[in-house]
C-alpha positions as CSV (number, residue, x, y, z in Angstrom):
1,M,-0.2,0.1,-0.1
2,K,1.6,3.4,-1.3
3,L,-0.6,5.2,1.0
4,A,-3.3,4.9,3.4
5,V,-5.3,7.0,5.5
6,F,-7.4,6.6,8.8
7,D,-9.9,8.7,10.6
8,L,-8.3,11.9,9.1
9,N,-10.3,15.0,10.4
10,S,-9.6,18.4,9.9
11,F,-10.7,21.6,10.9
12,Y,-10.5,25.7,10.2
13,G,-10.1,27.2,13.7
14,P,-13.5,25.6,15.9
15,A,-15.2,25.0,12.3
16,Q,-14.5,20.8,11.2
17,I,-14.0,20.4,7.5
18,L,-13.3,16.8,7.0
19,F,-15.2,13.9,8.8
20,D,-13.5,10.6,9.4
21,I,-12.1,10.5,6.0
22,A,-10.7,7.1,4.9
23,L,-9.0,6.4,1.5
24,E,-5.6,4.2,0.2
25,V,-3.8,4.5,-2.6
26,D,-1.8,1.3,-4.0
27,E,1.6,1.2,-5.3
28,G,0.8,2.4,-9.3
29,E,-2.5,2.9,-9.2
30,V,-3.5,6.4,-10.2
31,V,-6.9,7.5,-7.8
32,A,-9.7,10.4,-8.2
33,L,-10.8,12.1,-5.2
34,L,-13.9,13.8,-7.0
35,G,-16.5,16.2,-5.5
36,R,-17.8,19.6,-6.3
37,N,-16.3,23.3,-5.0
38,G,-16.0,23.1,-1.7
39,A,-16.5,19.9,-0.7
40,G,-13.1,19.9,0.7
41,K,-11.0,17.8,-1.8
42,S,-8.2,19.9,-1.4
43,T,-8.4,20.4,2.2
44,T,-7.8,16.8,1.8
45,F,-4.5,17.0,0.2
46,R,-3.4,19.5,2.5
47,A,-4.1,17.8,5.4
48,I,-2.2,14.6,4.1
49,V,1.1,16.8,3.7
50,G,0.5,19.0,6.6
51,L,-0.3,21.8,5.8
52,V,-4.0,21.9,8.1
53,E,-2.5,22.6,11.7
54,Q,-5.5,20.8,13.2
55,R,-6.3,17.5,12.2
56,A,-6.5,14.4,13.7
57,G,-6.1,10.3,12.0
58,R,-3.6,8.5,10.9
59,I,-2.2,8.8,7.2
60,L,0.3,6.2,6.2
61,F,2.6,6.6,3.3
62,E,5.0,3.5,2.5
63,G,3.8,1.9,5.5
64,K,5.2,5.3,7.5
65,D,3.2,7.1,9.8
66,I,3.7,10.5,8.5
67,S,0.5,12.1,10.9
68,Q,3.1,14.3,13.1
69,T,5.3,14.9,10.7
70,Q,6.0,18.6,8.9
71,T,5.3,19.1,5.5
72,Y,9.2,19.2,4.5
73,E,10.2,16.2,5.4
74,I,6.8,14.6,3.8
75,V,7.5,16.0,0.8
76,R,11.6,15.1,1.2
77,G,10.5,11.5,1.8
78,G,8.7,11.1,-1.6
79,L,5.3,12.3,-1.9
80,G,4.8,15.2,-3.6
81,Y,2.2,17.6,-3.9
82,V,1.5,20.0,-7.1
83,P,-1.2,23.2,-5.5
84,E,-4.3,23.9,-7.7
85,E,-2.7,27.5,-7.2
86,R,0.6,26.0,-9.1
87,R,3.1,28.7,-7.1
88,I,5.9,28.7,-9.8
89,F,8.8,31.1,-9.5
90,T,7.7,33.9,-12.0
91,E,11.0,35.7,-11.8
92,L,12.7,32.8,-12.7
93,T,12.9,31.0,-15.9
94,V,11.5,27.5,-16.7
95,E,15.1,25.9,-16.1
96,E,15.2,27.0,-13.1
97,N,11.7,26.3,-11.8
98,L,13.5,22.8,-12.5
99,E,16.3,23.3,-10.3
100,V,14.4,24.9,-7.1
101,G,12.4,21.3,-6.9
102,R,15.5,18.9,-7.5
103,Q,16.3,16.3,-4.9
104,P,18.2,13.1,-4.3
105,R,17.3,9.7,-6.7
106,R,15.6,7.2,-4.5
107,A,15.5,3.7,-4.5
108,N,11.9,3.3,-4.7
109,A,10.6,5.4,-7.6
110,P,12.1,6.3,-10.8
111,H,14.5,9.2,-11.3
112,W,13.5,12.0,-13.5
113,T,16.3,14.6,-15.3
114,R,15.3,17.8,-17.3
115,E,15.5,15.8,-20.3
116,K,13.0,13.3,-19.6
117,L,11.1,16.2,-18.5
118,F,10.7,17.7,-21.4
119,A,10.2,14.6,-23.3
120,L,7.8,14.5,-21.3
121,F,6.3,18.4,-21.1
122,P,7.4,19.1,-24.8
123,N,6.1,22.4,-24.5
124,L,8.3,23.0,-21.9
125,G,11.5,21.8,-23.8
126,E,10.4,24.7,-26.4
127,M,10.6,27.4,-23.5
128,R,13.7,26.4,-21.2
129,N,14.7,29.8,-20.9
130,R,11.4,31.6,-20.6
131,L,10.3,33.5,-17.7
132,G,7.4,32.0,-15.1
133,G,5.7,34.4,-15.5
134,R,5.5,35.0,-19.3
135,M,3.7,31.4,-19.5
136,S,-0.1,30.4,-20.2
137,G,-2.2,28.8,-17.8
138,G,-1.3,25.7,-19.3
139,E,2.4,26.0,-19.3
140,Q,2.8,26.6,-15.8
141,Q,1.0,23.9,-14.6
142,M,3.1,21.5,-16.9
143,L,5.8,23.3,-15.1
144,T,4.2,22.9,-11.4
145,I,4.2,19.0,-12.4
146,A,8.0,19.0,-13.9
147,R,8.9,20.8,-10.7
148,T,7.3,18.1,-8.8
149,L,9.2,15.6,-10.4
150,M,12.3,16.7,-10.1
151,G,12.0,15.8,-6.5
152,N,11.9,12.2,-7.7
153,P,8.2,11.3,-5.8
154,S,7.1,8.3,-5.6
155,L,3.4,9.3,-5.0
156,V,2.3,12.9,-6.6
157,L,-1.2,14.6,-5.4
158,L,-2.2,16.5,-8.4
159,D,-4.9,19.1,-7.2
160,E,-7.3,20.3,-9.7
161,P,-4.6,19.4,-13.0
162,S,-7.3,19.8,-15.6
163,E,-9.0,23.6,-14.4
164,G,-9.0,26.4,-16.8
165,L,-7.0,24.0,-20.0
166,S,-7.6,24.1,-23.5
167,P,-8.7,21.1,-24.5
168,K,-5.7,20.1,-26.4
169,I,-3.4,21.1,-23.1
170,V,-6.0,18.5,-21.8
171,E,-4.9,16.0,-23.9
172,Q,-1.9,16.8,-23.3
173,M,-2.4,16.6,-19.6
174,V,-3.7,13.4,-20.0
175,A,-0.6,11.7,-21.8
176,A,1.6,12.6,-19.4
177,I,0.0,11.4,-16.3
178,L,-0.6,8.0,-17.8
179,T,3.3,8.3,-18.7
180,M,3.8,9.3,-15.2
181,K,2.0,5.9,-13.9
182,K,3.6,3.7,-16.7
183,E,6.9,5.2,-15.2
184,G,5.5,3.6,-11.9
185,V,4.5,7.0,-9.9
186,S,1.6,6.7,-7.5
187,I,-1.3,9.3,-8.6
188,V,-4.1,11.1,-6.2
189,V,-5.8,13.8,-8.4
190,C,-8.4,16.0,-6.9
191,E,-10.6,16.7,-9.7
192,Q,-14.1,18.0,-10.6
193,N,-13.6,16.8,-14.4
194,L,-15.5,13.4,-14.5
195,H,-14.6,12.8,-17.9
196,F,-10.8,13.9,-16.8
197,A,-10.4,11.0,-14.4
198,R,-12.4,8.2,-16.3
199,L,-9.6,9.4,-18.9
200,I,-6.6,8.7,-16.3
201,C,-7.9,7.0,-12.8
202,D,-8.1,3.6,-11.9
203,R,-10.6,4.2,-9.1
204,A,-12.0,6.6,-7.4
205,Y,-13.6,8.3,-4.1
206,I,-16.4,11.3,-3.9
207,I,-16.2,13.6,-1.5
208,E,-19.0,15.8,-0.2
209,R,-19.5,17.8,2.8
210,G,-16.0,16.9,3.9
211,R,-17.3,13.1,4.0
212,I,-16.4,10.6,2.1
213,C,-19.6,8.8,0.0
214,F,-18.4,6.5,-2.2
215,G,-15.3,4.4,-3.2
216,G,-15.0,2.3,-5.9
217,T,-13.8,1.7,-9.3
218,M,-14.4,3.9,-12.3
219,S,-17.0,1.0,-13.9
220,E,-18.3,0.7,-10.6
221,L,-19.1,4.6,-10.9
222,D,-20.2,4.7,-14.1
223,A,-22.7,1.8,-12.9
224,R,-24.3,4.6,-10.2
225,P,-25.8,7.1,-12.2
226,D,-27.9,8.2,-8.9
227,I,-24.5,8.8,-7.5
228,R,-23.0,11.1,-10.3
229,D,-26.1,12.9,-10.4
230,A,-26.4,13.2,-6.6
231,H,-23.1,14.3,-5.7
232,L,-21.1,15.2,-8.8
233,S,-23.8,17.1,-11.2
234,L,-23.6,20.7,-11.4
């Protein structure tokens, strides 16, 4: 088991946001966390990587309990996080942004070089010296993922990777994620776009008002239109 979350509860001040979240990710698996805006998807990711101060429960990454571990230690341990806000360094070039994310090679994860990442995201290879602030939203999204991969993670949390992207860039994102999976990276994708999730994911969880209300394969989800309509329809 690559990642296992048990009874995760999180709070912002006195308000409880997550209620007994439980999910699992197997080695080499792509799992979706689906839900509407405000359902608790991003908070779940932030809690897993230690960015939410008030939390309770157990989080196991590669069998190690990281529930009380600092964020920088979690990332150094091989768990990558791509936030929705992207947070690239706008005054640095593409290559400089990638260097910021560099970490040593890991025995249990694929090793990513700049050239390998430029093959994964050809758009970035054509703008190695461009400043991050002069890139489109889709290009910035690619750069954020590539920078995370420079840390050679064995598991990556991708927060809304398809949001606001053109159909062409979404196609490239699908291809990149499937390549990451083929390379051996386990992935959890936080998404609203069910069609996008179908193209890349093995299983899905649905979160509603901070609670997991469904867990199963994509085929099992497709067989439950009542679940989809109740929790994913706009």
